[in-house]
Rosetta silent file (secondary structure, phi, psi, omega in degrees, C-alpha in Angstrom):
SEQUENCE: MFRLILALVLTCLPVKLYAGNILILGDSLSDAYQIPLEKSWPELLSMRLSQKNYPYRVINESISGQTTAGGLAQIDALMLRWRPEIVILELGANDGLRGLPISIIRKNLEHLIVKIRGGGSQILLAGMKLPSNLGAGYVRPFGEIFQTLADRYDLSFLPFVLKGVHDQPGLMLSDDLHPSVKGQPVILDNIWPVLEPMLD
SCORE:     score description
SCORE:     0.000 S_00000001
   1 L     0.000  -44.251  177.555   34.917   29.535  -14.963 S_00000001
   2 H   -60.233  -40.956 -179.667   34.177   26.797  -12.445 S_00000001
   3 H   -65.694  -35.924  177.445   30.582   27.809  -12.132 S_00000001
   4 H   -64.193  -43.803  179.025   30.223   27.769  -15.934 S_00000001
   5 H   -64.092  -44.108  179.954   31.676   24.291  -16.164 S_00000001
   6 H   -61.956  -41.290 -179.661   29.488   23.065  -13.310 S_00000001
   7 H   -63.276  -40.671 -178.976   26.353   24.516  -14.979 S_00000001
   8 H   -66.990  -36.359  178.864   27.248   22.797  -18.257 S_00000001
   9 H   -66.522  -45.495  178.406   27.769   19.483  -16.498 S_00000001
  10 H   -62.703  -34.729  176.673   24.476   19.693  -14.670 S_00000001
  11 H   -68.516  -20.012 -178.429   22.585   20.479  -17.835 S_00000001
  12 H   -93.943  -10.339 -179.695   23.912   17.313  -19.387 S_00000001
  13 L   -76.832  141.517  177.045   22.828   15.056  -16.509 S_00000001
  14 L   -65.967  132.492 -177.717   19.557   13.164  -16.960 S_00000001
  15 L  -112.274  124.926  177.737   16.813   14.706  -14.859 S_00000001
  16 L  -102.282  109.251 -178.671   13.960   12.528  -13.662 S_00000001
  17 L   -93.573  132.776 -179.971   10.898   14.606  -12.903 S_00000001
  18 L  -109.092  139.091  175.446    8.105   13.181  -10.796 S_00000001
  19 L   -74.688  -21.776 -179.041    4.470   14.215  -10.888 S_00000001
  20 E   169.377  174.208  176.697    4.223   13.092   -7.260 S_00000001
  21 E  -100.930  143.630  171.539    4.933   10.455   -4.708 S_00000001
  22 E  -107.636  114.096  178.632    2.915    7.280   -4.171 S_00000001
  23 E   -96.084  126.452  175.026    3.179    6.351   -0.511 S_00000001
  24 E  -102.985  118.349 -179.674    2.564    2.741    0.559 S_00000001
  25 E  -114.566   97.367 -175.012    1.537    2.457    4.118 S_00000001
  26 E  -144.903 -164.732 -179.797    1.270   -1.284    4.895 S_00000001
  27 L  -117.498 -151.042 -173.045    2.451   -4.316    6.791 S_00000001
  28 H   -63.489  -22.111  177.686    4.401   -7.471    5.874 S_00000001
  29 H   -66.616  -18.063 -178.347    2.224   -7.993    2.761 S_00000001
  30 H  -119.864    5.981 -169.463    3.929   -4.953    1.330 S_00000001
  31 L  -115.904   25.986  177.826    7.260   -5.160    3.085 S_00000001
  32 L    50.378   48.485 -176.553    9.022   -7.924    1.044 S_00000001
  33 L   -65.219  117.754  176.501    8.600  -10.398    3.910 S_00000001
  34 L    57.186   27.145  173.310   11.141  -13.214    3.470 S_00000001
  35 L  -136.934  158.762  177.404   11.654  -12.397   -0.216 S_00000001
  36 L   -62.983  141.381 -177.017   14.226  -10.260   -2.018 S_00000001
  37 H   -55.806  -40.319 -173.902   13.258   -6.566   -1.945 S_00000001
  38 H   -68.272  -14.295  179.849   13.570   -6.197   -5.692 S_00000001
  39 H   -96.502   -2.585 -176.185   10.897   -8.919   -6.174 S_00000001
  40 L   -74.791  154.744 -176.711    8.269   -7.266   -3.972 S_00000001
  41 H   -61.374  -34.746  177.872    5.134   -5.758   -5.482 S_00000001
  42 H   -64.494  -34.696  177.222    6.065   -2.168   -4.531 S_00000001
  43 H   -71.732  -37.777  176.486    9.352   -2.517   -6.510 S_00000001
  44 H   -62.695  -38.333  175.627    7.454   -4.115   -9.321 S_00000001
  45 H   -61.810  -43.261  178.038    5.056   -1.188   -9.231 S_00000001
  46 H   -59.101  -41.735 -178.440    7.952    1.304   -9.480 S_00000001
  47 H   -68.782  -39.437 -179.511    9.183   -0.583  -12.562 S_00000001
  48 H   -66.574  -40.838  177.370    5.744   -0.650  -14.154 S_00000001
  49 H   -59.273  -42.245 -179.330    5.225    3.109  -13.651 S_00000001
  50 H   -66.069  -42.943 -178.451    8.579    3.725  -15.321 S_00000001
  51 H   -62.769  -36.486 -178.003    7.810    1.359  -18.230 S_00000001
  52 L   -92.711    9.832  175.451    4.475    3.081  -18.830 S_00000001
  53 L    60.474   33.717  169.020    6.018    6.557  -18.500 S_00000001
  54 L   -90.850  114.297 -169.327    4.021    7.557  -15.445 S_00000001
  55 L   -81.950   64.222  178.805    6.302    9.980  -13.608 S_00000001
  56 E  -120.657  146.663  175.011    5.601    8.895  -10.055 S_00000001
  57 E  -104.213  132.670  179.761    8.004    7.817   -7.304 S_00000001
  58 E   -91.383  123.155  175.035    7.072    4.898   -5.034 S_00000001
  59 E  -110.545  108.547 -175.139    7.806    5.433   -1.345 S_00000001
  60 E  -101.808  108.896  177.627    7.306    2.203    0.576 S_00000001
  61 L  -110.564   30.357  177.699    6.958    2.825    4.342 S_00000001
  62 L   -74.065  148.815 -178.096    5.456   -0.547    5.084 S_00000001
  63 L  -137.196  128.194  178.617    6.606   -2.405    8.210 S_00000001
  64 L   -59.474  134.767  179.858    6.237   -6.094    8.976 S_00000001
  65 L    84.525   -0.472 -176.756    3.864   -6.491   11.900 S_00000001
  66 L   -63.128  144.475  176.424    2.413   -3.013   11.507 S_00000001
  67 L  -118.682  171.112  177.645   -1.046   -2.344   12.855 S_00000001
  68 H   -60.621  -34.852  177.503   -3.587    0.397   12.251 S_00000001
  69 H   -67.753  -39.325  178.274   -2.463    2.009   15.558 S_00000001
  70 H   -67.244  -35.797  174.632    1.121    1.932   14.423 S_00000001
  71 H   -62.885  -40.367  178.286    0.078    3.542   11.123 S_00000001
  72 H   -63.119  -38.195  179.933   -1.689    6.284   13.033 S_00000001
  73 H   -66.322  -26.172 -178.432    1.453    6.960   15.024 S_00000001
  74 H   -93.658  -25.788 -160.151    3.420    7.410   11.796 S_00000001
  75 H   -62.132  -41.722 -178.882    1.049    9.071    9.449 S_00000001
  76 H   -60.141  -42.493 -179.385    1.521   12.750   10.332 S_00000001
  77 H   -68.599  -38.099  177.704    5.282   12.575    9.972 S_00000001
  78 H   -67.081  -39.207  178.432    5.008   10.634    6.717 S_00000001
  79 H   -66.565  -39.210 -178.960    2.562   13.010    5.188 S_00000001
  80 H   -68.411  -41.210 -176.009    4.758   15.963    6.128 S_00000001
  81 H   -71.304  -44.268 -167.057    7.950   14.281    4.841 S_00000001
  82 H  -103.889  -20.586 -178.065    6.662   12.855    1.541 S_00000001
  83 L    42.977   56.139 -173.770    3.586   14.968    0.635 S_00000001
  84 L   -65.740  144.675  173.553    2.189   12.085   -1.370 S_00000001
  85 L   -74.581  -41.170 -175.487   -0.149   12.521   -4.315 S_00000001
  86 E  -134.157  140.346  173.796   -1.528    9.026   -3.619 S_00000001
  87 E  -120.057  122.768  172.147   -1.478    6.772   -0.522 S_00000001
  88 E   -91.863  108.817 -173.754   -2.001    3.040   -0.820 S_00000001
  89 E   -98.531  107.883 -176.646   -3.402    2.132    2.568 S_00000001
  90 E  -126.725   73.657 -179.977   -2.831   -1.571    3.269 S_00000001
  91 L  -134.758  161.791  177.622   -3.318   -2.075    7.031 S_00000001
  92 L   123.446  -24.780 -177.273   -5.622   -4.035    9.269 S_00000001
  93 H   -63.068  -46.098 -179.067   -4.555   -7.636    8.820 S_00000001
  94 H   -65.553  -34.872  174.177   -2.409   -7.776   11.916 S_00000001
  95 H   -58.896  -48.718 -179.085   -5.136   -6.171   13.960 S_00000001
  96 H   -64.199  -43.605  178.976   -7.538   -8.918   12.794 S_00000001
  97 H   -63.680  -26.214  176.767   -5.090  -11.735   13.424 S_00000001
  98 L   -89.356   -0.530  176.891   -4.634  -10.461   16.949 S_00000001
  99 L    71.522   28.063 -179.519   -8.368  -10.346   17.465 S_00000001
 100 L   -66.913  150.655  179.672   -8.626   -6.622   18.230 S_00000001
 101 L   -55.901  138.793 -179.267  -12.184   -5.309   18.551 S_00000001
 102 H   -56.359  -41.745 -178.545  -13.807   -4.519   15.205 S_00000001
 103 H   -61.630  -35.161 -178.659  -14.768   -1.039   16.453 S_00000001
 104 H   -70.690  -43.977  177.552  -11.152   -0.188   17.239 S_00000001
 105 H   -59.183  -48.981  179.884   -9.911   -1.333   13.805 S_00000001
 106 H   -61.813  -41.478  178.518  -12.603    0.641   12.026 S_00000001
 107 H   -63.251  -44.367 -176.967  -11.924    3.744   14.181 S_00000001
 108 H   -66.828  -41.995 -178.381   -8.167    3.624   13.505 S_00000001
 109 H   -66.202  -38.457 -179.007   -8.622    3.101    9.777 S_00000001
 110 H   -66.548  -40.772  177.494  -11.148    5.973    9.644 S_00000001
 111 H   -62.459  -39.845  178.035   -8.715    8.303   11.491 S_00000001
 112 H   -61.235  -44.603  178.828   -6.025    7.335    9.002 S_00000001
 113 H   -60.598  -44.214 -178.266   -8.321    8.129    6.072 S_00000001
 114 H   -63.183  -44.298 -177.293   -9.254   11.525    7.561 S_00000001
 115 H   -65.972  -41.760 -179.126   -5.624   12.432    8.192 S_00000001
 116 H   -67.355  -42.883  179.673   -4.521   11.387    4.656 S_00000001
 117 H   -65.324  -38.433  179.182   -7.423   13.213    3.054 S_00000001
 118 H   -62.846  -24.076  178.567   -6.622   16.258    5.187 S_00000001
 119 L   -86.421    1.580  176.335   -3.092   16.198    3.692 S_00000001
 120 L    85.914   14.534 -174.883   -4.596   16.441    0.197 S_00000001
 121 L   -99.739  148.850  167.735   -3.797   12.951   -0.969 S_00000001
 122 E   -74.437  153.108 -179.345   -5.895   10.454   -2.896 S_00000001
 123 E  -125.984  132.633  166.260   -6.365    7.076   -1.176 S_00000001
 124 E  -109.499  115.957 -178.187   -6.393    3.574   -2.571 S_00000001
 125 E   -95.607  122.035  178.186   -7.769    1.430    0.220 S_00000001
 126 E   -99.984  116.229 -174.917   -6.651   -2.208    0.056 S_00000001
 127 L   -78.152  160.271  179.029   -9.100   -4.593    1.682 S_00000001
 128 L  -137.634  148.516  175.904   -8.192   -7.643    3.590 S_00000001
 129 L  -122.183  150.248 -178.469   -9.898  -10.939    4.528 S_00000001
 130 L  -101.069  159.112  174.907   -9.061  -13.168    7.475 S_00000001
 131 L   -60.813  142.709 -174.803   -8.755  -16.963    7.567 S_00000001
 132 H   -65.369  -22.406 -176.872  -12.079  -18.629    8.151 S_00000001
 133 H   -68.754   -5.419  176.579  -10.816  -20.542   11.154 S_00000001
 134 H   -86.976    0.973  171.187  -11.060  -17.329   13.193 S_00000001
 135 L    96.620  132.821 -177.710  -14.856  -17.680   13.129 S_00000001
 136 H   -59.307  -31.843  179.184  -17.532  -16.188   10.944 S_00000001
 137 H   -65.662  -15.484  177.217  -18.704  -13.893   13.759 S_00000001
 138 H  -108.272  -46.726 -175.680  -15.393  -12.073   13.555 S_00000001
 139 H   -57.964  -47.797 -174.072  -14.239  -12.677    9.996 S_00000001
 140 H   -65.532  -51.314  178.550  -17.348  -11.311    8.299 S_00000001
 141 H   -64.825  -28.429  176.318  -17.533   -7.918   10.156 S_00000001
 142 H   -62.233  -53.894  178.610  -13.830   -7.548    9.799 S_00000001
 143 H   -58.940  -27.263  178.657  -14.085   -7.752    6.030 S_00000001
 144 H   -72.363  -21.997 -179.465  -16.985   -5.353    5.999 S_00000001
 145 H   -53.101  -48.440 -170.745  -14.886   -2.631    7.574 S_00000001
 146 H   -68.976  -42.979  177.410  -13.080   -1.847    4.329 S_00000001
 147 H   -64.828  -38.382  179.984  -16.103   -1.716    2.105 S_00000001
 148 H   -61.311  -48.482  179.866  -17.972    0.431    4.613 S_00000001
 149 H   -69.110  -35.532  177.938  -15.158    2.990    4.764 S_00000001
 150 H   -63.089  -42.662 -179.265  -14.577    2.938    0.988 S_00000001
 151 H   -71.404  -39.634 -177.654  -18.243    3.765    0.453 S_00000001
 152 H   -63.277  -37.520 -174.712  -18.399    6.369    3.219 S_00000001
 153 H  -109.059    7.800  178.771  -15.394    8.292    1.926 S_00000001
 154 L    50.266   59.736 -178.682  -15.769    7.421   -1.795 S_00000001
 155 L   -97.263  157.757  167.538  -12.326    5.898   -1.979 S_00000001
 156 E   -71.533  132.582 -165.289  -10.709    3.909   -4.769 S_00000001
 157 E  -136.115  130.903  171.126  -11.028    0.432   -3.408 S_00000001
 158 E  -108.067  110.114 -173.304   -9.452   -3.020   -3.859 S_00000001
 159 L   -59.590  -40.843 -175.489  -11.726   -5.451   -1.947 S_00000001
 160 L  -144.778  109.013 -174.412   -9.010   -8.124   -1.359 S_00000001
 161 L   -65.957  -24.478 -179.428   -5.290   -7.461   -1.970 S_00000001
 162 L   -97.769   15.702  179.113   -4.524  -11.238   -1.951 S_00000001
 163 L   -58.266  132.984 -179.132   -7.195  -12.201   -4.475 S_00000001
 164 L    72.834    5.938 -179.635   -5.938  -15.054   -6.633 S_00000001
 165 L  -117.121  -49.318 -168.578   -2.912  -15.397   -4.361 S_00000001
 166 L   -60.491  -29.191 -175.852   -4.065  -16.646   -0.963 S_00000001
 167 L  -113.232   15.838 -176.018   -5.486  -19.965   -2.220 S_00000001
 168 L  -106.814  122.474  179.765   -3.033  -20.752   -4.983 S_00000001
 169 L   -57.730  130.402  176.813   -0.225  -23.320   -4.517 S_00000001
 170 L    92.991  -18.750 -178.469    3.182  -21.706   -4.858 S_00000001
 171 L   -90.088  -12.521  176.505    1.911  -18.178   -4.513 S_00000001
 172 E  -117.919  153.557  173.755    2.079  -18.167   -0.696 S_00000001
 173 L   -71.581  175.343 -174.110    4.956  -18.946    1.679 S_00000001
 174 L   -68.202  -17.788  178.049    4.761  -22.022    3.846 S_00000001
 175 L   -75.871  -12.034  178.561    3.102  -20.009    6.667 S_00000001
 176 L    66.841   15.286  179.351   -0.003  -19.578    4.400 S_00000001
 177 L  -118.247  -25.289 -172.559   -0.091  -15.921    5.424 S_00000001
 178 L  -121.243  140.291  179.658    2.449  -14.132    3.277 S_00000001
 179 E   -70.429  143.789  175.094    2.815  -14.077   -0.547 S_00000001
 180 L   -81.614 -178.289  175.681    5.832  -15.693   -2.188 S_00000001
 181 L   -59.110  -42.568 -177.834    7.926  -14.155   -4.939 S_00000001
 182 L   -66.940  -21.874 -179.299    5.547  -15.701   -7.497 S_00000001
 183 L   -82.796  -17.235 -174.545    2.590  -14.065   -5.786 S_00000001
 184 H   -64.120  -44.656  176.106    3.980  -10.534   -5.995 S_00000001
 185 H   -60.084  -33.475  179.369    3.089   -9.899   -9.709 S_00000001
 186 H   -65.224  -44.968  176.285   -0.418  -11.082   -9.015 S_00000001
 187 H   -58.407  -43.773  177.612   -0.812   -8.597   -6.197 S_00000001
 188 H   -61.247  -41.120  178.539    0.429   -5.859   -8.489 S_00000001
 189 H   -66.804  -26.792  175.998   -2.084   -6.947  -11.168 S_00000001
 190 H   -72.880  -39.651 -174.803   -4.816   -6.688   -8.499 S_00000001
 191 H   -78.802  -36.043 -168.370   -3.783   -3.195   -7.532 S_00000001
 192 H   -59.162  -43.035 -178.387   -2.988   -1.743  -10.967 S_00000001
 193 H   -64.015  -25.677  179.161   -6.533   -1.463  -12.411 S_00000001
 194 H   -85.692  -35.578 -177.212   -7.597    0.518   -9.338 S_00000001
 195 H   -75.790  -41.576 -170.831   -4.433    2.629   -9.173 S_00000001
 196 H   -54.939  -41.660 -179.277   -3.985    3.526  -12.843 S_00000001
 197 H   -64.633  -17.301 -176.110   -7.167    5.732  -13.131 S_00000001
 198 H   -82.123  -13.634 -173.054   -5.820    7.701  -10.121 S_00000001
 199 L   -81.390  134.084  179.679   -2.630    8.697  -11.974 S_00000001
 200 L   -71.748    0.000    0.000   -2.593   12.139  -13.583 S_00000001
């Protein structure tokens, strides 16, 4: 009798089925840095997916201060745990701000791409640009890393995740490096046109 009652209860519970997981592998730009978690663009993405009846779950594994090397140290375990359908790869900014060699940043990102592809996931590569005061001789080749890899591996590509945010009053925090609450919907609007065609 107990089993019958339990079965009836379970059949009455709402069941949320997911087509797959969307894994976000990023840094403080995706980690709700100094803003409420529910206001961050990954949370807004989860809400938009639900509103538009896309049955995907957003898994945000972003870490403030994360580098491409840190992402590489994590990726095998994350792929095994979450088996994502899509990975939004948003790393590289901290490497650039620390002045790491361009060749190392490119190599790390390429290894990440190969590992993610090897796990059967689609990739949305989110590009980044550095402040001009770091010098054109470094800023330009840094920005070119993302386009080069997107072309080489035929990736869905967003050239600059902070487009329309980084230079707009009120959309960045006082450090001029991180988006404010008001900047989060703009970031999502940058990502969405690239992400939506990837959804089944």
